[in-house]
Each structure stands twice: as structure tokens, then as C-alpha cells.
C-alpha positions as CSV (number, residue, x, y, z in Angstrom):
1,M,0.0,0.0,0.0
2,T,2.8,2.4,0.9
3,D,4.8,1.5,-2.2
4,T,1.8,2.3,-4.4
5,T,1.2,5.7,-2.8
6,Q,4.9,6.6,-3.1
7,Q,4.8,5.6,-6.8
8,D,1.7,7.8,-7.5
9,V,3.4,10.8,-5.8
10,V,6.6,10.4,-7.8
11,E,4.6,10.1,-11.1
12,T,2.5,13.2,-10.2
13,A,5.6,15.2,-9.4
14,Q,7.2,14.0,-12.7
15,F,4.3,14.9,-14.9
16,G,3.1,18.0,-13.1
17,T,-0.1,19.1,-11.3
18,L,-3.0,21.3,-12.3
19,E,-3.5,23.9,-9.7
20,H,-5.7,27.0,-9.3
21,L,-3.5,29.8,-8.1
22,D,-3.6,33.5,-7.4
23,P,-2.0,35.2,-10.4
24,A,-0.4,37.8,-8.1
25,T,1.7,35.0,-6.5
26,L,3.1,33.8,-9.8
27,E,6.6,34.9,-10.7
28,I,7.0,36.1,-14.3
29,G,10.6,35.4,-15.3
30,E,12.5,35.9,-18.5
31,N,10.7,35.2,-21.8
32,V,11.7,35.0,-25.4
33,R,8.6,37.1,-26.1
34,D,10.2,40.5,-25.1
35,E,6.9,42.4,-25.5
36,A,3.7,41.6,-23.7
37,I,1.1,44.0,-25.0
38,L,-2.4,43.5,-23.7
39,D,-4.9,44.8,-26.2
40,K,-8.5,45.6,-25.5
41,S,-9.9,42.5,-27.2
42,F,-7.6,40.2,-25.2
43,L,-8.5,41.8,-21.9
44,A,-12.2,41.7,-22.8
45,S,-11.9,38.0,-23.6
46,I,-10.2,37.2,-20.3
47,A,-12.8,39.3,-18.5
48,E,-15.7,37.5,-20.1
49,N,-14.4,33.9,-20.2
50,G,-11.5,33.8,-17.7
51,V,-8.2,32.0,-18.5
52,L,-9.4,28.9,-20.4
53,T,-6.0,27.5,-21.4
54,P,-3.8,26.7,-18.3
55,I,-0.7,28.7,-17.8
56,T,2.5,26.5,-17.7
57,A,4.9,27.1,-14.8
58,V,7.8,25.5,-13.0
59,R,8.1,25.1,-9.3
60,S,11.5,26.2,-8.0
61,A,13.7,23.4,-6.8
62,D,15.1,25.7,-4.1
63,N,11.8,27.1,-2.9
64,A,8.5,25.2,-3.4
65,D,6.6,28.4,-2.8
66,V,8.1,30.0,-5.9
67,I,6.2,29.1,-9.1
68,R,7.8,30.7,-12.2
69,V,5.7,31.2,-15.4
70,R,7.1,29.7,-18.5
71,N,4.3,30.0,-21.0
72,G,1.4,32.4,-20.4
73,Q,2.9,35.7,-19.2
74,M,0.2,37.6,-21.1
75,R,-2.6,35.5,-19.5
76,T,-1.0,36.1,-16.1
77,L,-0.6,39.9,-16.6
78,A,-4.2,40.1,-17.9
79,A,-5.5,38.2,-14.9
80,R,-3.6,40.5,-12.6
81,E,-5.0,43.6,-14.3
82,L,-8.5,42.3,-14.2
83,G,-8.2,41.2,-10.6
84,L,-9.0,37.5,-11.1
85,A,-8.8,35.5,-7.9
86,T,-7.3,32.4,-9.4
87,V,-6.1,31.1,-12.7
88,P,-5.4,27.5,-13.9
89,V,-1.7,26.6,-13.8
90,Y,-0.1,23.4,-14.9
91,V,2.9,23.3,-12.5
92,L,5.9,21.2,-13.6
93,P,8.7,20.2,-11.3
94,S,12.2,21.6,-12.0
95,S,14.4,19.0,-13.6
96,A,17.3,21.2,-14.5
97,A,20.7,20.3,-12.9
98,D,21.9,23.9,-13.0
99,A,21.0,27.5,-14.1
100,S,22.3,26.9,-17.6
101,E,20.2,23.9,-18.1
102,E,17.2,25.7,-16.6
103,T,17.7,28.5,-19.2
104,I,17.8,26.0,-22.1
105,E,14.7,24.2,-20.9
106,R,12.8,27.5,-20.5
107,I,13.7,28.7,-24.0
108,V,12.8,25.4,-25.6
109,H,9.5,25.4,-23.8
110,Q,8.6,28.9,-24.8
111,I,9.6,28.6,-28.4
112,V,8.0,25.2,-29.0
113,T,4.7,26.1,-27.4
114,N,4.4,29.2,-29.5
115,D,5.7,27.8,-32.7
116,H,3.1,25.1,-33.0
117,V,0.1,27.1,-32.2
118,K,-2.1,27.3,-35.3
119,A,-4.8,30.0,-35.3
120,I,-8.2,29.0,-36.6
121,T,-9.0,30.1,-40.2
122,E,-11.5,32.8,-40.9
123,A,-13.8,30.1,-42.4
124,Q,-13.6,28.0,-39.3
125,R,-14.4,31.1,-37.2
126,A,-17.4,31.9,-39.4
127,R,-18.7,28.3,-39.1
128,G,-18.3,28.4,-35.3
129,I,-20.1,31.7,-35.0
130,Q,-22.9,30.4,-37.2
131,Q,-23.2,27.3,-35.0
132,M,-23.6,29.5,-31.9
133,L,-26.3,31.6,-33.7
134,S,-28.1,28.4,-34.7
135,A,-28.0,27.3,-31.1
136,G,-30.0,30.3,-30.2
137,V,-27.3,32.7,-29.0
138,S,-28.0,36.3,-30.0
139,Q,-25.5,38.2,-32.1
140,T,-24.8,40.6,-29.2
141,K,-24.0,37.7,-26.8
142,V,-21.8,36.0,-29.4
143,A,-19.9,39.2,-29.8
144,K,-19.5,39.6,-26.1
145,K,-18.4,35.9,-25.6
146,L,-15.9,36.1,-28.4
147,S,-14.8,39.6,-27.6
148,V,-15.3,40.7,-31.2
149,K,-17.4,43.5,-32.8
150,R,-21.0,42.8,-33.6
151,D,-20.2,43.6,-37.2
152,T,-17.8,40.7,-37.2
153,V,-20.5,38.4,-36.0
154,K,-22.9,39.7,-38.7
155,A,-20.2,39.2,-41.3
156,A,-19.5,35.7,-40.2
157,A,-23.2,34.8,-40.2
158,A,-23.6,36.2,-43.7
159,A,-20.5,34.5,-45.1
160,A,-21.4,31.1,-43.6
161,K,-24.6,31.0,-45.6
162,S,-22.7,31.2,-48.9
163,N,-20.7,28.3,-50.3
164,A,-18.7,30.6,-52.6
165,A,-17.8,32.9,-49.7
166,M,-16.7,30.0,-47.5
167,T,-14.7,28.5,-50.3
168,A,-12.9,31.8,-50.8
169,L,-12.3,32.1,-47.0
170,D,-10.9,28.5,-46.9
171,T,-8.4,29.3,-49.6
172,G,-7.4,32.6,-48.0
173,Q,-8.7,34.7,-50.9
174,L,-10.9,37.0,-48.8
175,S,-11.2,38.5,-45.4
176,L,-14.3,37.8,-43.3
177,E,-15.8,41.2,-44.1
178,E,-15.1,40.7,-47.9
179,A,-16.7,37.2,-47.7
180,A,-19.8,38.7,-46.2
181,A,-20.1,41.1,-49.0
182,L,-19.4,38.4,-51.6
183,S,-22.3,36.3,-50.1
184,E,-24.7,38.9,-51.5
185,F,-23.9,37.6,-55.0
186,D,-24.1,33.9,-54.4
187,G,-25.0,32.2,-57.6
188,D,-23.6,35.0,-59.8
189,D,-20.3,33.5,-60.9
190,D,-19.3,36.6,-62.9
191,A,-19.8,39.0,-59.9
192,I,-17.9,36.6,-57.6
193,E,-15.0,36.4,-60.0
194,K,-14.8,40.2,-60.2
195,L,-14.8,40.6,-56.5
196,I,-12.1,38.0,-55.8
197,A,-10.0,39.7,-58.4
198,V,-9.8,42.9,-56.3
199,A,-9.9,41.3,-52.8
200,G,-7.5,42.8,-50.4
201,T,-7.4,46.2,-52.2
202,T,-9.2,49.5,-51.7
203,R,-11.1,48.8,-54.9
204,F,-13.1,46.0,-53.3
205,A,-15.7,48.2,-51.6
206,F,-16.1,50.2,-54.8
207,R,-16.6,47.1,-56.9
208,V,-19.2,45.8,-54.4
209,E,-21.2,49.0,-54.8
210,E,-20.9,48.8,-58.6
211,L,-22.2,45.3,-58.6
212,R,-25.0,46.2,-56.2
213,Q,-26.1,49.1,-58.4
214,A,-25.8,47.0,-61.6
215,R,-28.1,44.5,-60.0
216,E,-30.6,47.2,-59.1
217,R,-30.4,48.7,-62.6
218,D,-30.9,45.3,-64.2
219,R,-34.1,44.9,-62.2
220,A,-35.3,48.4,-63.1
221,Y,-34.4,47.9,-66.8
222,A,-36.2,44.6,-66.9
223,A,-39.3,46.2,-65.4
224,A,-39.2,49.0,-68.1
225,V,-38.7,46.4,-70.9
226,Q,-41.6,44.4,-69.6
227,D,-43.8,47.6,-69.5
228,F,-43.1,48.5,-73.1
229,T,-43.3,44.9,-74.3
230,E,-46.7,44.5,-72.7
231,R,-47.8,47.6,-74.5
232,G,-46.9,46.1,-77.8
233,Y,-43.6,47.8,-78.6
234,R,-40.5,46.0,-79.7
235,V,-37.5,46.8,-77.5
236,I,-34.1,47.2,-79.1
237,E,-31.1,46.4,-77.1
238,H,-28.1,48.8,-77.2
239,D,-25.9,46.3,-79.0
240,E,-28.6,46.0,-81.7
241,A,-28.7,49.7,-82.5
242,P,-29.4,50.2,-86.3
243,V,-27.3,52.4,-88.5
244,W,-28.6,55.9,-88.7
245,D,-30.0,55.6,-92.3
246,D,-31.7,52.3,-91.9
247,T,-35.3,53.1,-93.1
248,T,-36.7,49.9,-91.7
249,C,-35.7,51.0,-88.2
250,L,-35.2,54.8,-88.2
251,A,-34.7,57.1,-85.2
252,I,-37.6,59.5,-84.8
253,E,-35.2,62.5,-85.2
254,Y,-34.8,61.7,-88.9
255,L,-38.5,61.7,-89.6
256,R,-40.9,64.5,-90.5
257,T,-44.7,64.9,-90.4
258,A,-46.7,65.4,-93.6
259,D,-46.4,69.2,-93.0
260,G,-42.6,68.9,-92.9
261,E,-42.4,69.4,-89.2
262,R,-40.0,67.4,-87.0
263,A,-41.7,64.3,-85.7
264,T,-42.3,64.1,-82.0
265,E,-43.6,61.5,-79.5
266,D,-47.1,62.5,-80.5
267,A,-46.6,60.5,-83.7
268,V,-46.0,57.3,-81.7
269,T,-49.6,55.9,-81.8
270,D,-49.5,52.4,-83.1
271,P,-47.0,50.0,-81.4
272,A,-46.9,47.9,-84.6
273,H,-45.0,50.7,-86.3
274,W,-42.6,51.5,-83.5
275,A,-39.7,50.1,-81.5
276,V,-38.0,51.6,-78.5
277,M,-34.5,51.8,-77.1
278,L,-34.3,52.5,-73.4
279,Y,-31.7,54.9,-72.1
280,E,-30.7,55.4,-68.5
281,E,-31.2,59.0,-67.4
282,D,-31.4,61.2,-64.4
283,G,-34.9,61.9,-63.2
284,Y,-36.8,62.8,-60.0
285,A,-39.0,60.9,-57.7
286,D,-41.3,61.8,-54.8
287,A,-39.1,61.6,-51.7
288,E,-41.8,59.6,-49.8
289,T,-43.6,57.5,-52.3
290,G,-40.8,57.0,-54.9
291,E,-43.2,57.8,-57.8
292,I,-41.5,59.5,-60.8
293,V,-42.1,63.2,-60.9
294,D,-42.0,65.3,-64.1
295,E,-39.3,67.9,-64.0
296,D,-41.7,70.5,-65.2
297,A,-43.7,70.0,-62.0
298,I,-40.8,71.2,-59.8
299,D,-40.3,74.8,-58.8
300,W,-36.6,75.1,-59.4
301,A,-36.5,78.5,-57.7
302,T,-37.0,76.7,-54.3
303,R,-33.8,74.5,-54.8
304,D,-31.7,76.4,-52.2
305,D,-34.4,77.7,-50.0
306,D,-36.2,75.3,-47.7
307,E,-38.7,77.9,-46.6
308,A,-39.6,79.1,-50.0
309,T,-43.2,78.7,-51.2
310,P,-43.5,77.1,-54.7
311,E,-45.6,78.6,-57.4
312,E,-49.1,77.4,-57.7
313,G,-49.3,74.0,-59.4
314,L,-45.7,73.3,-58.7
315,R,-43.9,71.4,-55.9
316,H,-41.0,72.3,-53.7
317,F,-37.6,71.0,-54.7
318,N,-37.1,69.4,-51.3
319,S,-40.0,67.1,-51.9
320,V,-38.2,65.1,-54.6
321,V,-35.0,63.1,-54.8
322,Q,-32.8,62.4,-57.7
323,T,-33.2,58.9,-59.2
324,T,-32.6,56.9,-62.3
325,I,-35.2,56.5,-65.0
326,Y,-35.3,54.7,-68.3
327,S,-36.4,57.1,-71.1
328,P,-37.5,55.8,-74.5
329,E,-35.8,56.7,-77.8
330,W,-38.2,55.9,-80.6
331,Y,-37.5,54.0,-83.8
332,C,-40.0,53.8,-86.6
333,L,-40.3,50.4,-88.2
334,D,-42.6,51.5,-91.1
335,Y,-42.5,55.3,-91.5
336,Q,-45.0,55.3,-94.4
337,A,-47.6,53.3,-92.4
338,A,-47.0,55.7,-89.5
339,G,-47.9,58.6,-91.8
340,L,-44.4,60.2,-91.7
341,Q,-41.8,61.0,-94.3
342,L,-38.0,61.0,-94.3
343,G,-36.0,64.0,-93.3
344,H,-33.6,65.5,-95.8
345,Q,-30.5,63.7,-94.3
346,V,-32.0,60.3,-94.9
347,S,-34.1,61.0,-98.1
348,G,-31.0,62.1,-100.0
349,R,-29.1,59.1,-98.8
350,V,-31.9,56.8,-99.9
351,A,-32.1,58.5,-103.3
352,Q,-28.4,58.0,-103.8
353,D,-28.5,54.3,-102.7
354,T,-31.5,53.6,-105.0
355,T,-30.2,55.1,-108.2
356,G,-26.5,55.0,-107.6
357,R,-26.2,58.6,-108.7
358,D,-27.5,62.1,-107.9
359,E,-31.0,62.2,-109.4
360,A,-31.0,66.0,-109.5
361,D,-27.9,66.1,-111.7
362,V,-26.3,62.9,-112.8
363,T,-23.3,64.7,-114.0
364,D,-22.6,66.7,-110.9
365,A,-19.8,64.7,-109.2
366,D,-19.3,67.5,-106.7
367,A,-22.9,67.3,-105.5
368,Q,-22.5,63.5,-105.1
369,Q,-19.3,63.9,-103.1
370,A,-21.0,66.6,-100.9
371,R,-23.8,64.2,-100.3
372,E,-21.5,61.4,-99.3
373,E,-19.5,63.7,-97.0
374,A,-22.7,64.9,-95.4
375,A,-23.8,61.3,-94.9
376,A,-20.4,60.4,-93.4
377,A,-20.6,63.5,-91.1
378,E,-24.0,62.5,-90.0
379,A,-22.8,59.0,-89.2
380,Q,-19.9,60.4,-87.3
381,R,-22.2,62.7,-85.4
382,A,-24.5,59.9,-84.4
383,A,-21.5,57.8,-83.3
384,E,-20.2,60.7,-81.2
385,L,-23.6,61.2,-79.6
386,R,-23.8,57.5,-78.7
387,R,-20.4,57.6,-77.2
388,E,-21.1,60.7,-75.2
389,R,-24.3,59.3,-73.9
390,R,-22.7,56.1,-72.9
391,K,-19.9,57.9,-71.2
392,V,-22.3,60.0,-69.2
393,I,-24.2,56.9,-68.1
394,A,-20.9,55.0,-67.3
395,L,-19.4,57.8,-65.2
396,N,-22.7,58.5,-63.4
397,R,-22.8,54.9,-62.4
398,M,-19.2,55.1,-61.1
399,A,-20.1,58.2,-59.2
400,E,-23.1,56.5,-57.5
401,A,-20.9,53.6,-56.4
402,A,-18.2,56.0,-55.3
403,A,-20.7,58.0,-53.2
404,R,-21.6,55.0,-51.1
405,V,-18.0,54.1,-50.4
406,R,-17.2,57.7,-49.7
407,Q,-20.2,58.1,-47.3
408,E,-19.1,54.9,-45.4
409,F,-15.6,56.4,-45.0
410,V,-17.0,59.7,-43.7
411,T,-19.4,57.9,-41.3
412,K,-16.4,56.1,-39.8
413,L,-14.5,59.4,-39.7
414,L,-17.3,61.0,-37.7
415,V,-17.5,58.3,-35.0
416,R,-14.4,59.7,-33.4
417,K,-14.4,61.5,-30.1
418,T,-11.8,64.0,-31.4
419,P,-11.7,65.6,-34.8
420,P,-9.2,64.4,-37.5
421,K,-6.2,66.4,-38.6
422,G,-6.9,69.7,-40.3
423,A,-10.6,69.6,-39.4
424,A,-10.8,72.9,-37.5
425,I,-9.0,74.9,-40.3
426,F,-11.1,73.2,-42.9
427,V,-14.4,74.0,-41.2
428,A,-13.4,77.6,-40.6
429,D,-12.3,78.0,-44.2
430,C,-15.6,76.5,-45.6
431,L,-17.9,78.6,-43.4
432,V,-15.9,81.9,-43.8
433,R,-16.1,81.5,-47.6
434,D,-19.6,80.1,-47.7
435,P,-21.7,81.0,-44.6
436,G,-24.9,79.5,-46.0
437,L,-23.3,76.1,-46.6
438,I,-24.9,74.3,-43.7
439,K,-28.4,75.8,-44.3
440,E,-29.1,73.9,-47.4
441,F,-32.0,71.4,-47.0
442,H,-30.4,68.2,-48.3
443,G,-27.3,69.0,-46.4
444,A,-29.0,68.6,-43.1
445,T,-30.5,65.2,-44.2
446,Q,-27.1,64.0,-45.4
447,T,-25.5,65.2,-42.1
448,A,-27.9,63.2,-40.1
449,K,-27.1,60.1,-42.2
450,L,-23.4,60.5,-41.8
451,L,-23.6,61.0,-38.1
452,G,-25.7,57.9,-37.7
453,A,-28.8,59.8,-36.7
454,D,-32.2,59.1,-38.1
455,S,-33.3,62.7,-38.4
456,T,-32.0,66.3,-38.1
457,G,-33.8,66.4,-34.7
458,A,-31.7,63.5,-33.5
459,V,-28.5,65.5,-34.4
460,K,-29.7,68.4,-32.2
461,K,-30.3,66.0,-29.4
462,M,-26.9,64.5,-30.0
463,V,-25.4,67.9,-29.3
464,S,-27.6,68.8,-26.4
465,E,-26.6,65.6,-24.6
466,L,-22.9,66.1,-24.9
467,A,-21.0,66.3,-21.6
468,P,-19.5,69.7,-20.6
469,T,-16.0,68.3,-21.3
470,A,-16.9,66.8,-24.7
471,D,-15.4,69.7,-26.8
472,G,-13.6,67.2,-29.1
473,R,-16.8,65.4,-29.9
474,A,-18.6,68.7,-30.5
475,Q,-16.0,69.6,-33.0
476,V,-16.6,66.3,-34.8
477,V,-20.3,67.0,-35.0
478,T,-19.5,70.5,-36.4
479,L,-17.3,68.8,-39.0
480,G,-20.2,66.5,-39.8
481,L,-22.5,69.5,-40.5
482,V,-19.9,70.7,-43.1
483,L,-19.2,67.3,-44.6
484,G,-22.9,66.5,-44.8
485,A,-23.6,69.8,-46.7
486,L,-20.7,69.1,-49.1
487,E,-21.8,65.5,-49.7
488,A,-25.2,66.9,-50.7
489,R,-23.3,69.2,-53.1
490,T,-21.6,66.2,-54.7
491,P,-24.3,64.5,-56.9
492,K,-23.4,61.8,-59.4
493,D,-22.8,64.3,-62.2
494,S,-20.3,66.3,-60.2
495,W,-17.6,65.1,-62.6
496,R,-19.3,67.0,-65.4
497,Y,-19.9,70.4,-63.8
498,R,-17.7,72.5,-61.5
499,G,-20.8,74.3,-60.2
500,Y,-21.4,77.8,-59.0
501,D,-20.9,77.2,-55.3
502,V,-18.0,78.8,-53.5
503,V,-17.0,75.6,-51.7
504,K,-17.0,72.8,-54.2
505,P,-16.8,69.0,-54.2
506,V,-13.1,69.3,-55.0
507,D,-12.5,71.0,-51.6
508,Y,-14.5,68.2,-50.0
509,L,-12.6,65.4,-51.7
510,R,-9.2,67.0,-51.0
511,F,-10.0,67.1,-47.3
512,L,-10.9,63.4,-47.3
513,V,-7.7,62.6,-49.1
514,A,-5.7,64.4,-46.5
515,N,-7.3,62.0,-44.0
516,S,-6.3,58.8,-45.9
517,Y,-9.3,58.5,-48.3
518,E,-8.3,57.0,-51.6
519,L,-10.1,58.6,-54.6
520,T,-11.9,56.4,-57.1
521,P,-11.3,57.1,-60.8
522,V,-14.4,59.2,-61.2
523,E,-13.5,61.2,-58.1
524,Q,-10.1,61.8,-59.7
525,V,-12.0,63.5,-62.6
526,I,-13.8,65.8,-60.1
527,V,-10.5,67.0,-58.6
528,G,-8.9,67.4,-62.0
529,E,-6.3,64.6,-61.8
530,R,-7.8,62.8,-64.8
531,T,-10.2,63.5,-67.7
532,A,-13.6,61.9,-68.1
533,D,-12.6,60.4,-71.5
534,E,-9.5,58.7,-69.9
535,V,-11.6,57.1,-67.2
536,Y,-14.3,56.0,-69.6
537,D,-11.8,54.5,-72.1
538,E,-10.1,52.7,-69.2
539,S,-13.5,51.2,-68.2
540,L,-14.1,50.1,-71.8
541,Q,-10.7,48.4,-71.9
542,A,-11.4,46.7,-68.5
543,D,-14.8,45.4,-69.7
544,E,-13.2,44.1,-72.9
545,A,-10.5,42.3,-71.0
546,E,-13.1,40.7,-68.7
547,D,-15.1,39.6,-71.7
548,Q,-12.0,38.0,-73.3
549,D,-11.2,36.3,-70.0
550,G,-14.6,34.8,-69.9
551,E,-14.4,33.4,-73.5
552,P,-13.2,29.9,-74.0
553,S,-9.8,29.4,-75.5
554,E,-9.6,28.6,-79.3
555,D,-7.5,25.6,-78.3
556,A,-10.2,24.3,-76.0
557,E,-12.0,21.2,-77.2
């Protein structure tokens, strides 16, 4: 009986014991990790969950009361700072014959235990979070238990529902936040490919917004196509646009009435004779209902005056919001049946093509050449108009995507308790040059949005509830008033017009750049770093390259 007891004690001493000890009594000796920085998330985790992984320590051979930490100095320091009564410690006996051997054992222990610790992957983290949520734990409690932000929990939950996102996480192609964004496009292989191509870069957020808006446009376009189709009209896609002098499908601008007047939409009466091409354009909608509003119904004189009374029969500018609409461009499929005649540009061209010569004077080569040159010029003009229209649409789309990314950046900037660098001078400069800046109606609405408030009244309450010592936060709110007004002054067509305001979008963007914001290509046009044509041509080249990447190789079987 005695022999067995002695053997158990020897084996216990040889293999160590698990003890719960006061962290203040542990001695933290030398460590190969020469920095022990306790960040907030680490402290929060220890505070919430305690020390889950036992600290490894060695009992001194000279003094059994001295227990020296070998692995776990950060856990020990955190436990002390948080005032934990006890921590789990795996206490090993000292087996070193001398101080030199003790040093060697310590270093081996510390390096080996740290070298072979493999962090869980982002995909594993996402799956774990999703399992907790599925078990009924709220997002708030998950965030608290894991000492992470609630946004991280939301991102993990979103990513875990997408096979494509989880695959990209598993292969290290995306961060957790990027995977959450990618999950929105599950099933859209083209969108997923585009996002993975820019993962880890500042272009990712911009590309996400582009794809979101493209999806919204596709839905709106499909609805417009359905509307015209159900009314009996043929819808022409943009890549099917006819040549300008095709009399079987002729743009309405080249047609005249029986009286010789330019044909208008009033001539579009029978769907059997007409086709339509839909163009994306800026329009206005009711701010509350979303219904499209005719521009002629808006009193433009009220644009910068919230308290102005609109003329009778008109509505105040602040009652509408800018939106995207699809306007029809009409093409006549049978101009004679529609009761119309050809305009002179097309009629001359038709006469030439029919006879092969100038009917008015078959010998007049100069007249024939002039007619050919006029036709070529008209074709060139039509091509230039198409390019300009497409350029405007493309850059407006870029600007819409850029605005959302920019607003997200500003929102994060305005969460601070103290203003960013250069804020005071910037605010003073803006208000001295343009005292009415923060009084503009849409500016107040945008300010509330950027400050995370649901109304202008909430912004006022935000200020009234500031502590007497919160001067820094008050300056941030003041900055928000200015940035909100300037964001409202930066519509999607800002790249086209410099505007008449004293403080312009270029001033706004330069301030953001000074605070580490990276301009998108269309914003580079606004500040004058690039031209609209350069950015548009670059986008065309990128689209062409993506199309080529998506085509099968000629060598493929």
C-alpha cells in the first residue's frame, strides 16, 4: 500500500499538477517574447471567459513556494490587471541540474509552445459563429463571448450561408468582411470572379457597390422592358442599334410629319409601327412614395431655400429626390404606315443608294461627293452622340458607387471622439467662404445620415446631450455639418460640372484625401487629376478584358 502511494506521488511530481493559483503569486521570469502588449480585445476575452488555457509554470527546486511562469505571461498579466482571484496553472517540477540547463529548458518550452500554435482560419471562425447563432445565442451575446465587434458576427453569419464565400475564405482569398459582401452575390459567378480579383485592395468596396447598383439597374431595366413589351412595342437592345440611315428602323429625329415638321412622340400611336431603345437618365421621384415626378412639375427656384413657397401648381424641390429612370428613344419600323416622311438627311441618302447617282444632276460629281460627305458626317455625329451618352451613363454609375463608399468612409471618420487632422481649419475656411453652406436642405439630411442619426432632430439631441467636457466630440459634430452639406453638393454628375458654389466637391474630396481616403477614378476626374474620357476609355478596356477572360480558348475542345 505504501509503495503504491509513493509511486503515485513520484509520477504526479514528474508529470506536473494542475492547480488554481492567485496570479499575483506567480513569478514572471524571462521570456523569449520580449513584448507583452495587452490589447483591449484580449483583456475583454479574459474578463468575459477567464483564463481557459492553463498557464504553464515550473516550481523552483530551491523554494517550493516560488512558481515561475514559462508559458502564459500575457494571460498572467491580464488576470492580474482584471483582478482575477485564481487562474489554472499546470505546475511542472524543476528537472534542470543547474542554471544553464534551466535557461535552455525555458527557451525550448517557450519557443516550441508558441511555434506550434495554429490559429483557426476565418472560415472556421465563421462556421463556429454560425453554429452559436443556430444554437439560439444572440449576435450581441456571441460578440461579447468572443470579444469581437457585432459587425464581425454579422459578417460571419452572412458568409457562412454562402458556399462561394466559405470556399474563398478557406483558400485565403478573402477577409471575413469581404466574404460577407461576396455572399450577396451567391449564384452570380461573374460577380464573384470580379470581387475575388480585387480582394484585399481598396477597390473591393467600390466594386461591391458597382455590382449592387448594376443588379438594381438590371431589375429596373427589366421592369421597363416588360412595361413597353406588354404595351406592344419591340424593345431594341443597345448592341442591336441600327445604323442611322436604316429606313426599316429609323430614329424619330430623322422623320418629318406630312407638314414637314420634325416628328415628336405625338406621332407614336400604333405599337406595330414603332420600336423603342431605353436609355438610363437622371430623373426625379417623390421623396416619400418613390413615384416618378415630371421635371416641369418642380419649382426650381426653391432649390436652395427650404422655406420658399413654390408657385401654384408646382412642388418644392425638397419634396423630390434624384433617381434613375429609363427614357424611350423611338425608332420607326414603317415610316410610311406611320404617316411620316423622311428628313432630308435620310431622303438624300436613300435616293443615292437607290439610283447609284444624284437624281437632280447625274453629271454633278461635286454634289454627289458633298452628299457622301454629309452622310459620313451624320454617321460620325451619331456615333459621337452615342459615345457621349454612354460615357455619361458609365461615369454617373461610377459616381453613384463611389458615393456609397465615400459616405461609409465619412461615417467612420465622424464616429471619433476628437476631430481628425486639419478639421478645424477646414471647417473655418468653408464657413468663412460660404456662410450659408450648412443651411441647405439636403445637407441637413445628409449630415444626419453621416452622423448615424435618423433625423435632423436627432442631431440636435446628440449635441444637447454632450458632456461639458466633450469639446472634441462637439467639433466632430460640427465637422459633420460641413461634410454633410458638401456630400449633398456632390451629386453623381459632379464630374461634369464644377458648379457655382464657393466651396465645391473638389474641396471636400481633398480634405478626405488628407485623411487617408483613396479617390476612385471618377473622383479623380472631379479633382482634375484625370479626364472623363480617360476614365471612360479605361473602363471600356477593362470590360473588354473581362469579356475576353470569360471566353473559351480557341484551343479548348
